[in-house]
Biotite code that builds the C-alpha atoms (Angstrom):
import biotite.structure as struc

atoms = struc.array([
    struc.Atom([21.409, 0.403, 45.173], chain_id="A", res_id=1, res_name="MET", atom_name="CA", element="C"),
    struc.Atom([19.371, 3.173, 43.523], chain_id="A", res_id=2, res_name="ILE", atom_name="CA", element="C"),
    struc.Atom([21.618, 2.997, 40.454], chain_id="A", res_id=3, res_name="LEU", atom_name="CA", element="C"),
    struc.Atom([21.028, -0.731, 39.932], chain_id="A", res_id=4, res_name="VAL", atom_name="CA", element="C"),
    struc.Atom([17.176, -0.086, 40.306], chain_id="A", res_id=5, res_name="GLY", atom_name="CA", element="C"),
    struc.Atom([17.312, 2.828, 37.663], chain_id="A", res_id=6, res_name="LEU", atom_name="CA", element="C"),
    struc.Atom([19.520, 0.475, 35.498], chain_id="A", res_id=7, res_name="LEU", atom_name="CA", element="C"),
    struc.Atom([16.829, -2.179, 35.632], chain_id="A", res_id=8, res_name="ILE", atom_name="CA", element="C"),
    struc.Atom([14.022, 0.417, 34.925], chain_id="A", res_id=9, res_name="VAL", atom_name="CA", element="C"),
    struc.Atom([16.051, 1.809, 32.017], chain_id="A", res_id=10, res_name="SER", atom_name="CA", element="C"),
    struc.Atom([16.735, -1.698, 30.530], chain_id="A", res_id=11, res_name="LEU", atom_name="CA", element="C"),
    struc.Atom([12.903, -2.457, 30.698], chain_id="A", res_id=12, res_name="ILE", atom_name="CA", element="C"),
    struc.Atom([11.946, 0.799, 29.140], chain_id="A", res_id=13, res_name="PHE", atom_name="CA", element="C"),
    struc.Atom([14.699, 0.263, 26.207], chain_id="A", res_id=14, res_name="ASN", atom_name="CA", element="C"),
    struc.Atom([13.560, -3.145, 25.673], chain_id="A", res_id=15, res_name="TYR", atom_name="CA", element="C"),
    struc.Atom([9.976, -2.102, 25.107], chain_id="A", res_id=16, res_name="LYS", atom_name="CA", element="C"),
    struc.Atom([11.013, 0.824, 22.769], chain_id="A", res_id=17, res_name="PHE", atom_name="CA", element="C"),
    struc.Atom([13.140, -1.550, 20.946], chain_id="A", res_id=18, res_name="PHE", atom_name="CA", element="C"),
    struc.Atom([10.446, -3.982, 20.363], chain_id="A", res_id=19, res_name="LYS", atom_name="CA", element="C"),
    struc.Atom([7.842, -1.375, 19.245], chain_id="A", res_id=20, res_name="SER", atom_name="CA", element="C"),
    struc.Atom([10.614, -0.009, 16.729], chain_id="A", res_id=21, res_name="HIS", atom_name="CA", element="C"),
    struc.Atom([11.102, -3.497, 15.388], chain_id="A", res_id=22, res_name="LEU", atom_name="CA", element="C"),
    struc.Atom([7.149, -4.035, 15.084], chain_id="A", res_id=23, res_name="GLU", atom_name="CA", element="C"),
    struc.Atom([6.831, -0.747, 13.289], chain_id="A", res_id=24, res_name="LYS", atom_name="CA", element="C"),
    struc.Atom([9.563, -1.660, 10.915], chain_id="A", res_id=25, res_name="ASN", atom_name="CA", element="C"),
    struc.Atom([8.046, -5.039, 10.315], chain_id="A", res_id=26, res_name="SER", atom_name="CA", element="C"),
    struc.Atom([4.479, -3.272, 9.469], chain_id="A", res_id=27, res_name="HIS", atom_name="CA", element="C"),
    struc.Atom([6.274, -0.949, 6.992], chain_id="A", res_id=28, res_name="TYR", atom_name="CA", element="C"),
    struc.Atom([8.181, -3.687, 5.225], chain_id="A", res_id=29, res_name="SER", atom_name="CA", element="C"),
    struc.Atom([4.907, -5.844, 5.022], chain_id="A", res_id=30, res_name="ILE", atom_name="CA", element="C"),
    struc.Atom([2.957, -2.856, 3.579], chain_id="A", res_id=31, res_name="TYR", atom_name="CA", element="C"),
    struc.Atom([5.553, -1.919, 1.026], chain_id="A", res_id=32, res_name="MET", atom_name="CA", element="C"),
    struc.Atom([6.037, -5.572, -0.098], chain_id="A", res_id=33, res_name="GLN", atom_name="CA", element="C"),
    struc.Atom([1.968, -5.723, -0.545], chain_id="A", res_id=34, res_name="ASP", atom_name="CA", element="C"),
    struc.Atom([2.093, -2.319, -2.221], chain_id="A", res_id=35, res_name="PHE", atom_name="CA", element="C"),
    struc.Atom([4.827, -3.332, -4.678], chain_id="A", res_id=36, res_name="PHE", atom_name="CA", element="C"),
    struc.Atom([3.195, -6.638, -5.789], chain_id="A", res_id=37, res_name="TYR", atom_name="CA", element="C"),
    struc.Atom([-0.126, -4.839, -6.467], chain_id="A", res_id=38, res_name="VAL", atom_name="CA", element="C"),
    struc.Atom([1.732, -2.382, -8.472], chain_id="A", res_id=39, res_name="ILE", atom_name="CA", element="C"),
    struc.Atom([3.575, -5.111, -10.474], chain_id="A", res_id=40, res_name="ARG", atom_name="CA", element="C"),
    struc.Atom([0.062, -6.715, -11.204], chain_id="A", res_id=41, res_name="ASP", atom_name="CA", element="C"),
    struc.Atom([-1.381, -3.601, -12.431], chain_id="A", res_id=42, res_name="THR", atom_name="CA", element="C"),
    struc.Atom([1.742, -2.994, -14.763], chain_id="A", res_id=43, res_name="ILE", atom_name="CA", element="C"),
    struc.Atom([1.498, -6.674, -15.997], chain_id="A", res_id=44, res_name="SER", atom_name="CA", element="C"),
    struc.Atom([-2.357, -6.076, -16.717], chain_id="A", res_id=45, res_name="GLN", atom_name="CA", element="C"),
    struc.Atom([-1.615, -2.904, -18.587], chain_id="A", res_id=46, res_name="LEU", atom_name="CA", element="C"),
    struc.Atom([1.109, -4.697, -20.723], chain_id="A", res_id=47, res_name="GLU", atom_name="CA", element="C"),
    struc.Atom([-1.616, -7.498, -21.405], chain_id="A", res_id=48, res_name="VAL", atom_name="CA", element="C"),
    struc.Atom([-4.017, -4.669, -22.560], chain_id="A", res_id=49, res_name="ILE", atom_name="CA", element="C"),
    struc.Atom([-1.576, -2.766, -24.549], chain_id="A", res_id=50, res_name="ILE", atom_name="CA", element="C"),
    struc.Atom([-0.454, -6.022, -26.300], chain_id="A", res_id=51, res_name="GLU", atom_name="CA", element="C"),
    struc.Atom([-3.888, -6.720, -27.431], chain_id="A", res_id=52, res_name="GLY", atom_name="CA", element="C"),
    struc.Atom([-3.366, -10.464, -27.728], chain_id="A", res_id=53, res_name="LYS", atom_name="CA", element="C"),
    struc.Atom([-6.714, -11.174, -25.944], chain_id="A", res_id=54, res_name="ASN", atom_name="CA", element="C"),
    struc.Atom([-8.948, -8.704, -27.566], chain_id="A", res_id=55, res_name="SER", atom_name="CA", element="C"),
    struc.Atom([-12.049, -10.837, -27.314], chain_id="A", res_id=56, res_name="SER", atom_name="CA", element="C"),
    struc.Atom([-11.735, -10.352, -23.457], chain_id="A", res_id=57, res_name="ASP", atom_name="CA", element="C"),
    struc.Atom([-11.015, -6.784, -23.313], chain_id="A", res_id=58, res_name="LEU", atom_name="CA", element="C"),
    struc.Atom([-13.704, -5.865, -20.867], chain_id="A", res_id=59, res_name="GLN", atom_name="CA", element="C"),
    struc.Atom([-12.578, -8.780, -18.454], chain_id="A", res_id=60, res_name="ARG", atom_name="CA", element="C"),
    struc.Atom([-8.969, -7.327, -18.736], chain_id="A", res_id=61, res_name="GLU", atom_name="CA", element="C"),
    struc.Atom([-10.039, -3.910, -18.116], chain_id="A", res_id=62, res_name="ILE", atom_name="CA", element="C"),
    struc.Atom([-12.167, -4.897, -15.058], chain_id="A", res_id=63, res_name="SER", atom_name="CA", element="C"),
    struc.Atom([-9.039, -6.713, -13.610], chain_id="A", res_id=64, res_name="THR", atom_name="CA", element="C"),
    struc.Atom([-7.091, -3.578, -14.352], chain_id="A", res_id=65, res_name="LEU", atom_name="CA", element="C"),
    struc.Atom([-9.558, -1.317, -12.408], chain_id="A", res_id=66, res_name="THR", atom_name="CA", element="C"),
    struc.Atom([-9.584, -3.790, -9.590], chain_id="A", res_id=67, res_name="ALA", atom_name="CA", element="C"),
    struc.Atom([-5.800, -3.457, -9.220], chain_id="A", res_id=68, res_name="ASN", atom_name="CA", element="C"),
    struc.Atom([-6.093, 0.125, -9.384], chain_id="A", res_id=69, res_name="MET", atom_name="CA", element="C"),
    struc.Atom([-8.607, 0.149, -6.778], chain_id="A", res_id=70, res_name="SER", atom_name="CA", element="C"),
    struc.Atom([-6.467, -1.801, -4.498], chain_id="A", res_id=71, res_name="GLN", atom_name="CA", element="C"),
    struc.Atom([-3.566, 0.688, -5.066], chain_id="A", res_id=72, res_name="LEU", atom_name="CA", element="C"),
    struc.Atom([-6.144, 3.590, -4.362], chain_id="A", res_id=73, res_name="ASP", atom_name="CA", element="C"),
    struc.Atom([-7.293, 2.088, -1.191], chain_id="A", res_id=74, res_name="TYR", atom_name="CA", element="C"),
    struc.Atom([-3.672, 1.145, 0.006], chain_id="A", res_id=75, res_name="MET", atom_name="CA", element="C"),
    struc.Atom([-2.367, 4.778, -0.660], chain_id="A", res_id=76, res_name="ILE", atom_name="CA", element="C"),
    struc.Atom([-5.274, 6.380, 1.090], chain_id="A", res_id=77, res_name="SER", atom_name="CA", element="C"),
    struc.Atom([-4.888, 4.264, 4.185], chain_id="A", res_id=78, res_name="ARG", atom_name="CA", element="C"),
    struc.Atom([-1.164, 5.211, 4.784], chain_id="A", res_id=79, res_name="VAL", atom_name="CA", element="C"),
    struc.Atom([-1.933, 7.503, 7.605], chain_id="A", res_id=80, res_name="PRO", atom_name="CA", element="C"),
    struc.Atom([-3.672, 4.520, 9.413], chain_id="A", res_id=81, res_name="TYR", atom_name="CA", element="C"),
    struc.Atom([-0.935, 2.166, 9.098], chain_id="A", res_id=82, res_name="TYR", atom_name="CA", element="C"),
    struc.Atom([2.080, 4.437, 10.103], chain_id="A", res_id=83, res_name="PHE", atom_name="CA", element="C"),
    struc.Atom([2.037, 7.098, 12.667], chain_id="A", res_id=84, res_name="ASP", atom_name="CA", element="C"),
    struc.Atom([3.264, 10.510, 11.430], chain_id="A", res_id=85, res_name="GLY", atom_name="CA", element="C"),
    struc.Atom([2.659, 9.952, 8.028], chain_id="A", res_id=86, res_name="MET", atom_name="CA", element="C"),
    struc.Atom([-0.001, 11.947, 6.175], chain_id="A", res_id=87, res_name="ASP", atom_name="CA", element="C"),
    struc.Atom([-1.994, 10.747, 3.287], chain_id="A", res_id=88, res_name="GLY", atom_name="CA", element="C"),
    struc.Atom([-0.613, 11.056, -0.148], chain_id="A", res_id=89, res_name="LEU", atom_name="CA", element="C"),
    struc.Atom([-2.692, 12.624, -2.952], chain_id="A", res_id=90, res_name="PRO", atom_name="CA", element="C"),
    struc.Atom([-3.416, 10.502, -5.778], chain_id="A", res_id=91, res_name="ASN", atom_name="CA", element="C"),
    struc.Atom([-5.488, 10.498, -8.892], chain_id="A", res_id=92, res_name="TYR", atom_name="CA", element="C"),
    struc.Atom([-5.801, 6.676, -9.015], chain_id="A", res_id=93, res_name="ILE", atom_name="CA", element="C"),
    struc.Atom([-9.610, 6.965, -8.110], chain_id="A", res_id=94, res_name="GLY", atom_name="CA", element="C"),
    struc.Atom([-10.438, 9.405, -10.757], chain_id="A", res_id=95, res_name="GLY", atom_name="CA", element="C"),
    struc.Atom([-8.385, 7.459, -13.370], chain_id="A", res_id=96, res_name="ALA", atom_name="CA", element="C"),
    struc.Atom([-10.846, 4.396, -12.493], chain_id="A", res_id=97, res_name="ILE", atom_name="CA", element="C"),
    struc.Atom([-13.872, 6.532, -12.979], chain_id="A", res_id=98, res_name="ILE", atom_name="CA", element="C"),
    struc.Atom([-12.646, 7.672, -16.399], chain_id="A", res_id=99, res_name="VAL", atom_name="CA", element="C"),
    struc.Atom([-11.708, 4.005, -17.306], chain_id="A", res_id=100, res_name="ILE", atom_name="CA", element="C"),
    struc.Atom([-15.125, 2.735, -16.250], chain_id="A", res_id=101, res_name="ASN", atom_name="CA", element="C"),
    struc.Atom([-17.487, 5.480, -17.345], chain_id="A", res_id=102, res_name="HIS", atom_name="CA", element="C"),
    struc.Atom([-15.566, 7.712, -19.846], chain_id="A", res_id=103, res_name="GLY", atom_name="CA", element="C"),
    struc.Atom([-14.733, 11.414, -19.709], chain_id="A", res_id=104, res_name="THR", atom_name="CA", element="C"),
    struc.Atom([-18.464, 12.598, -19.713], chain_id="A", res_id=105, res_name="HIS", atom_name="CA", element="C"),
    struc.Atom([-19.787, 10.802, -16.563], chain_id="A", res_id=106, res_name="PHE", atom_name="CA", element="C"),
])
């Protein structure tokens, strides 16, 4: 009788652990998917600027690029808040945004 009770308690704890594990994996996959979409958009924006087909709207194109880079900077800086046990990653995206917006003498 005690073994049956222990088995039931064990099943309940294992189910809760499994459910939390699936939830963490779901959060990770959603985060990575969003992160790669922002990276893709940033690369596409860089290609538009490099090709220079739309040189009349260069300021708008650069503003869009810095907005995408700001999203990347924010997402990278927030990694510890999304995932337990992961430290923040050092990145230089914020510094690059400042240089793009204000130049090197700011």
